[in-house]
C-alpha positions in Angstrom: -12.5 8.8 13.3 -11.0 5.9 15.2 -7.7 7.6 16.1 -9.0 11.1 16.7 -7.3 12.7 19.7 -4.2 10.5 19.4 -0.9 12.4 19.2 2.1 10.8 17.4 5.7 12.1 17.2 7.4 10.5 14.1 11.2 10.6 13.9 11.3 8.1 11.1 12.1 8.5 7.4 11.8 6.7 4.1 9.0 4.1 4.1 8.2 1.8 7.1 7.6 4.4 9.8 6.2 7.2 7.6 3.8 4.9 5.8 2.5 3.5 9.1 2.0 6.9 10.7 0.3 8.2 7.5 -2.2 5.4 8.0 -2.8 6.6 11.5 -3.2 10.2 10.2 -5.8 9.0 7.7 -7.9 7.8 10.6 -7.6 11.0 12.6 -4.3 10.9 14.5 -2.4 14.1 14.9 1.0 13.1 13.4 4.0 15.3 13.8 6.9 14.7 11.4 10.1 15.6 13.2 12.4 16.5 10.3 16.1 17.1 10.6 17.1 20.8 10.3 19.5 20.1 7.4 18.0 22.2 4.7 16.0 19.4 2.9 14.2 17.6 5.8 12.7 14.1 5.3 14.8 12.5 2.5 11.9 11.5 0.3 10.9 15.1 -0.2 13.5 15.1 -3.0 13.6 11.5 -4.2 12.0 10.3 -7.4 9.5 11.8 -9.8 7.5 14.9 -8.8 4.1 16.3 -9.5 3.5 19.8 -11.0 4.0 21.5 -7.7 7.4 20.0 -7.2 6.5 17.6 -4.5 7.8 14.0 -4.9 5.2 11.4 -5.5 6.8 9.2 -2.8 6.7 12.0 -0.2 3.1 12.9 -1.0 2.1 9.3 -0.4 3.7 9.0 3.1 3.3 12.5 4.4 -0.2 13.7 3.8 -2.3 15.0 6.7 0.8 15.4 8.9 2.3 18.4 10.6 6.0 19.2 10.0 8.4 20.2 12.7 11.9 21.2 11.5 14.1 20.5 14.5 17.8 20.2 15.3 17.9 17.6 18.1 21.6 18.2 18.6 20.9 21.7 19.9 19.9 21.5 23.6 17.0 23.8 22.9 15.8 21.5 20.1 16.1 18.5 22.5 14.1 20.4 25.1 11.3 21.2 22.6 11.1 17.6 21.5 10.8 16.3 25.1 8.2 18.9 25.9 6.1 17.6 22.9 6.8 14.0 24.0 5.2 14.7 27.4 1.8 14.8 25.8 2.4 12.3 23.0 0.6 9.0 22.9 3.1 7.4 20.5 6.7 8.0 19.4 8.1 6.3 16.4 11.8 6.3 15.3 13.8 4.4 12.7 17.4 5.5 13.3 20.2 2.9 13.5 20.3 1.4 17.0 21.9 3.7 19.5 21.3 7.0 17.7 18.3 8.0 19.8 20.3 7.3 22.9 23.1 9.6 21.8 20.5 12.3 20.9 18.7 11.9 24.2 15.3 11.0 22.8 15.3 7.3 23.5 12.5 5.4 25.3 14.2 5.9 28.7 14.3 9.7 28.2 10.8 10.0 26.9 9.1 7.6 29.3 10.8 9.4 32.3 8.6 12.4 31.4 5.7 10.4 30.0 5.3 6.8 31.5 2.2 6.2 29.4 3.9 6.7 26.0 4.0 3.8 23.4 7.5 4.0 21.8 8.2 2.1 18.7 11.7 1.6 17.3 11.9 0.3 13.7 15.2 -1.1 12.5 16.6 -3.6 10.1 17.7 -6.2 12.5 16.6 -5.2 16.0 18.0 -3.0 18.7 20.4 -5.4 20.5 21.0 -8.3 18.1 24.3 -9.5 16.7 23.4 -7.6 13.5 22.1 -4.5 15.2 24.9 -2.2 13.9 24.7 -3.5 10.3 23.3 -0.8 7.9 20.6 -2.1 5.7 17.5 -1.1 3.7 14.7 -3.3 2.4 16.6 -5.2 -0.3 19.4 -6.3 2.0 16.9 -7.4 4.6 15.0 -9.4 2.0 18.2 -11.0 0.9 19.2 -12.2 4.4 15.7 -13.3 5.2 15.7 -15.7 2.3 13.1 -13.9 0.3 15.3 -12.8 -2.6 16.2 -16.4 -3.2 12.6 -17.3 -3.6 12.1 -14.7 -6.3 14.0 -16.4 -9.1 13.6 -15.5 -12.7 13.2 -17.7 -15.8 16.9 -18.3 -15.7 16.5 -19.6 -12.1 18.7 -16.8 -10.7 17.6 -14.5 -7.9 16.1 -11.2 -9.1 16.0 -7.8 -7.5 12.8 -7.4 -5.4 10.4 -5.0 -7.1 8.2 -4.5 -4.0 9.6 -3.4 -0.6 8.3 -6.4 1.2 10.4 -5.9 4.3 9.5 -2.3 4.6 5.8 -2.9 4.0 5.6 -5.8 6.4 7.4 -3.9 9.1 5.0 -1.0 8.6 2.0 -3.2 9.2 3.6 -5.0 12.1 4.5 -1.7 13.7 0.9 -0.5 13.3 -0.4 -3.7 14.9 2.0 -3.5 17.8 1.3 0.1 18.5 -2.5 -0.5 18.5 -2.0 -3.5 20.8 0.0 -1.5 23.2 -2.5 1.4 23.1 -5.4 -1.0 23.9 -3.4 -2.5 26.8 -2.8 1.0 28.1 -6.5 1.6 28.4 -6.5 -1.2 31.0 -3.3 -0.5 32.8 -2.4 3.1 32.1 1.1 2.0 31.2 3.0 2.6 28.0 5.4 0.2 26.4 8.5 -0.1 24.2 8.4 -1.9 20.9 11.5 -3.3 19.2 10.3 -3.9 15.6 12.9 -5.4 13.2 12.2 -5.5 9.5 14.0 -8.9 9.4 11.5 -10.3 11.9 8.5 -8.9 10.0 9.7 -10.4 6.8 10.5 -13.8 8.3 7.0 -13.9 10.0 5.2 -13.7 6.6 6.6 -17.0 5.2 4.3 -19.8 6.5 3.1 -20.8 3.0 6.6 -21.4 1.8 8.2 -23.0 4.9 7.2 -26.6 4.1 10.6 -27.7 2.7 12.6 -25.9 5.4 10.6 -27.0 8.5 9.2 -30.2 7.2 12.3 -31.6 5.4 15.2 -29.5 6.6 16.1 -28.3 3.1 16.1 -25.1 1.1 13.0 -24.5 -1.0 13.2 -25.1 -4.7 11.0 -22.2 -5.8 10.2 -23.4 -9.3 8.8 -26.6 -7.9 6.7 -25.0 -5.2 3.0 -24.3 -5.2 3.3 -20.6 -4.9 6.2 -20.0 -7.4 5.4 -22.0 -10.5 5.4 -25.6 -9.4 1.6 -25.7 -9.6 0.1 -25.5 -13.1 -2.8 -23.5 -11.7 -0.6 -21.0 -9.9 1.4 -19.8 -12.8 1.9 -17.3 -15.7 1.3 -18.1 -19.3 2.2 -16.1 -22.4 -0.5 -15.4 -25.0 0.0 -15.1 -28.8 0.4 -11.3 -28.6 3.1 -11.3 -25.9 0.8 -10.6 -23.0 0.5 -12.8 -19.9 -2.3 -14.6 -18.1 -2.0 -15.3 -14.4 -3.7 -18.2 -12.7 -3.8 -18.3 -9.0 -6.2 -21.0 -7.9 -4.9 -24.6 -7.7 -8.1 -25.9 -6.1 -9.4 -29.0 -8.0 -12.8 -27.4 -8.5 -11.1 -24.6 -10.5 -8.9 -27.0 -12.4 -11.9 -29.1 -13.3 -13.9 -26.1 -14.5 -11.0 -24.8 -16.7 -9.9 -28.2 -18.1 -13.5 -29.0 -18.9 -13.9 -25.8 -20.9 -10.7 -26.5 -22.7 -11.8 -30.1 -23.6 -9.1 -31.8 -21.6 -10.8 -33.6 -18.7 -8.2 -36.3 -19.0 -5.7 -33.9 -17.3 -7.8 -33.3 -14.2 -6.0 -36.2 -12.5 -2.7 -34.5 -13.2 -4.0 -31.4 -11.5 -4.4 -33.5 -8.3 -0.7 -34.4 -8.3 1.4 -32.4 -5.8 3.1 -29.3 -7.3 6.5 -30.0 -8.9 7.7 -32.3 -11.7 4.4 -34.4 -11.7 2.5 -31.4 -13.0 4.8 -30.8 -15.9 2.4 -32.2 -18.5 -0.3 -29.8 -17.3 2.0 -26.8 -17.3 3.1 -27.7 -20.9 -0.5 -28.0 -22.1 -1.4 -24.6 -20.6 1.8 -23.1 -22.0 1.1 -24.4 -25.5 -2.6 -23.7 -25.4 -2.5 -20.1 -24.2 0.0 -19.2 -26.9 -2.6 -19.9 -29.6 -4.8 -16.8 -29.0 -4.5 -13.2 -28.0 -5.1 -11.9 -24.5 -8.3 -10.3 -25.6 -9.6 -13.6 -27.0 -8.7 -15.5 -23.8 -10.4 -12.9 -21.7 -13.6 -13.5 -23.5 -13.1 -17.3 -23.2 -12.2 -17.2 -19.5 -14.7 -14.7 -18.3 -17.7 -17.2 -17.8 -15.5 -19.9 -16.3 -15.4 -20.2 -12.5 -11.6 -20.3 -12.0 -9.1 -17.9 -10.4 -7.4 -16.0 -13.2 -6.3 -12.5 -14.2 -4.1 -10.8 -16.7 -0.8 -9.1 -16.1 -0.9 -5.3 -16.4 1.2 -2.4 -15.5 1.0 -0.3 -12.3 -0.3 2.5 -14.5 -3.1 0.3 -15.9 -4.1 -0.7 -12.3 -4.4 3.0 -11.1 -6.2 4.0 -14.3 -8.8 1.3 -13.9 -12.1 2.7 -12.5 -12.2 -0.3 -10.2 -9.3 1.2 -8.2 -11.2 4.4 -7.7 -14.3 2.5 -6.9 -12.5 0.9 -4.0 -11.2 4.3 -2.9 -7.7 3.3 -3.5 -6.9 6.3 -5.6 -8.2 9.8 -5.2 -7.4 13.2 -6.6 -7.0 16.4 -4.5 -8.1 19.9 -5.4 -4.9 20.6 -7.2 -5.2 17.5 -9.4 -2.6 15.4 -7.6 -3.4 11.7 -7.3 -2.9 9.8 -4.0 -3.0 6.2 -3.0 -6.1 5.8 -0.9 -6.4 4.3 2.6 -6.9 0.5 2.5 -8.4 0.2 6.0 -12.1 1.0 5.7 -14.6 1.2 8.6 -18.3 1.2 8.0 -19.2 3.6 10.8 -16.1 5.8 10.8 -14.5 5.8 7.3 -11.1 7.3 6.9 -10.9 10.9 5.9 -7.5 11.4 4.4 -6.3 15.0 4.4 -4.4 15.4 1.1 -2.4 18.4 2.3 1.3 17.8 2.3 3.2 19.9 4.8 5.9 22.3 3.8 9.3 21.7 5.5 8.9 23.1 9.0 5.5 24.5 8.3 4.2 23.9 11.8 7.4 24.5 13.8 6.4 27.8 15.4 2.8 26.6 16.2 4.1 23.4 17.8 6.6 25.4 19.9 3.8 27.6 21.0 1.6 24.7 21.9 4.1 23.6 24.6 4.3 27.0 26.1 7.4 28.6 24.5 6.9 32.5 24.3 7.1 34.3 21.0 10.5 35.7 21.7 12.0 32.3 22.4 10.4 30.9 19.2 11.9 33.7 17.2 15.3 33.0 18.7 15.0 29.3 17.8 14.2 30.2 14.3 17.1 32.7 14.1 19.7 30.1 15.0 18.1 27.4 12.8 16.9 25.1 15.6 13.4 25.1 14.2 
């Protein structure tokens, strides 16, 4: 697999870092979760719904295929063990609040002093040395400050709570990209690098399609009048007679022409050419009135042969129960009957081989200590005092 032979030390928790390192594990990397020796380990082990074996669904889908090291970094022996492991690591990932790794003695300076070729990635809400660096925040706070929550306005035109952890997810993918860039550069120079990855930066970077009003006209967007948020009649949601919803997501004129022709309203094609906003109100009203006249099932039959971009709104359960999701390898079941989200990155020559095994807390601590040369009696002593 693409990342076979790569060793990753992961100090992060919750979503951005663990999800990113799981993607690396799916493609062959040896990922070592460094979990705090606090009795519970990585916090998501005990957050949310669980499967029959008591493992949380969240944890199962960020931790599979990894090794677990229970470690007290505040103990000098624990710090020594971490730095020994870091000497042969290709990548180190952390997501503490800025300054914590320095206090613990596991920051980039400490690690790179022993391993100059290491790629070290720090994921935080607002960056390591910014004016907001010390501000505590998770995904929803970052989305709020990045202007994303304001874009997600409900039917009452008030901001709604984000349902998808966009800042977390975008940071995860940006971190993966940055790490792979640095690893590629290392093949040419032999040198590692330090990555300061802020969730705020990652979220802001994914807004080109909605920046028109802000950069072009120096004003805040009006979401309900914008192409991507309901201003376009062909990028919108419409209720059917049985309370279900159709989603249209293709404002191209060719799609509008095909749909309006099938509906017998070619006179509205010119309206579809008007820029999103108030000018498309007549078309939005026509669609709203029309789609309420039949059930979702009836509209599915009608729309299926028409070349236009449409779908229907369904639940997350519906999506994962759909055979298409399994066809794409995006859900798979392990030997114990537990379902996993599949790897989205697929190579033709070296496909991912996700290992569904989820590590027990500290399951690999002794083995990892042995790998860096600690004798059995030392390992036993570390276990006895709770360092590992």
